[in-house]
N, C-alpha and C positions, 0 to 999 in steps of 0.2 A: 776785624772779624768779617766773615763772608758767608754767604749761603747761595747755593745753586739748586734750582728746581726745574723739573719737567712738568708741564701742566697740560691738561687735555680734557676731553669730554667723551663720556661713554666709551672709554677704552681707546680713543684715538688721541695720539699726541698732537697738540696744537702748537706748542712752542716751548722755549726755555727761558728762564729768568735768572738773573744774577743780582744779588744785593751785596753791598759792601759798606762798611763803616770803619774809619780809622779813628781810634780812641786815644786821646791824650788824657793822662791822669796827673793832676796837680793837687796835692793835699787831699781835700775832701771833694774836689770838683772833678767831674768827668765831662769831657767834651768830645763829641763825635763830629768830625769834620775832615774830609767830606763824607757825606752819606750819599751813596750812589745806587742807582737802579738802571738796568738795561734789560730789554726783552727782545727776543727774536721776532716777535710779531707786533703789529700795531696794537697799542692798548690805550685805554682812556680811563679817566678818573683814577689816576695813580695817586696813592696816598702812602705817606711814610708816617710811622709813629715811633716814638722813643719813650722809654720808661725806665725807671730805676727800681730794682727789686732788692729786698733784703734776702739774700740767698748765699748760703755757704756751699762749698763743693758737694754735689750729689743731692742737694735740696731743691725742691720745686721753686721756692721763693714767693714772697708776698710783696705786693705793690707798696711803695713808700708814698704816703700821701703828698699830693701836690707836684709830683715829678713827671706826670704824663704830658706829652706834647704831641701834636698832630700837625703835619705839613701837607698841604694839597699841592702835589707836583704837576697836576694837569694831565695832558695827553702826551703820549710818547710814540713816535714812529718806530718801526722795526729797526733795531740796532742803535737807536738814539739814547744816549745817556741822559738821565735826569738826576739832579742833585738837590739836596736840601739847602736852599739858598736863603739868606746870604751866610748864615752862621752855623748851620747844622743844629745839633741837639746838645744842650748843656744841662747838667744837673749837679746840684751841690747838696750834700747831706753829711752831717757829722753826728747823727743820732743813732746809727746802726753800726754793728761790728763788721757786717759783710754786705757787699754790694755785687750786683751784676747788672749790666745794661742789657736791655732787650730792644731790638729794632724789628718792626714788621713792615713789610712792603705788600700792598694790596693793589689790585688792578681789575679792570673789566675788559671784556672783548665784546664788541658790538653785536656779534652774531649769536651770542649765548647769554642766558640769564645768570644772575648772581655775580659773584666776584671770586677771584683766587687770591690767596695770600701765602706768604712765606715769612717766617720769623727766625731770628738767630739771637742767642744770648752770648754775652762776652765771657771770657775767663773770669772767674771769681776774684774779687778784691777784698782784702781784709785789713783791719787796723788793730793796733794794740792800744791806741790812745784817742781814737775818734778824731784825729787831726790829719794824720798821714796814712793814706791807703796805698797798699801795694798789691800787685797781682800775686795770686797764690801759686801759680805755676801753669805751664802750658796745658797740662791735662786736667787741671782742676776746674771743672765746669759744673754748672748747676744741672739738675735733672732736666730732661727734655730740652737740651741746649739748642735744638733747631727742629723745624717742622713746617708744615703747611697744609693747605687743603683748599676746599671750595665751600662757599656759603651762599645761600639764596639771599 
């Protein structure tokens, strides 16, 4: 899954950001590796998050307790790729019928207050037995499958 965003300040474009996660699905375990970030500008305090949601196609989704994880990626020079090392994001859950992974990438730029963020949700996964999860289909995504913004 991937997300691309243009970010700026007061109507001025400052840069472009790309986030990517390759998801492997085995039984009830989801594993995102690599999880990668790159920005066209120097950024600092880059943070990746991963979470597992109970979400069917078209649904917003609810967090599954205990599945949130955060990775401090540090600073990134313009064009420098940062990855969630060493093992990316892993989540195991066999209590819900539907899953989607959500990854968020947030960063700061030294000349401006607050931080920017982009997130992306995976294609929905479903199970008939709570043991083996399978992707629902390419266009079967949860509500608000990607987005971003700025926060103080």
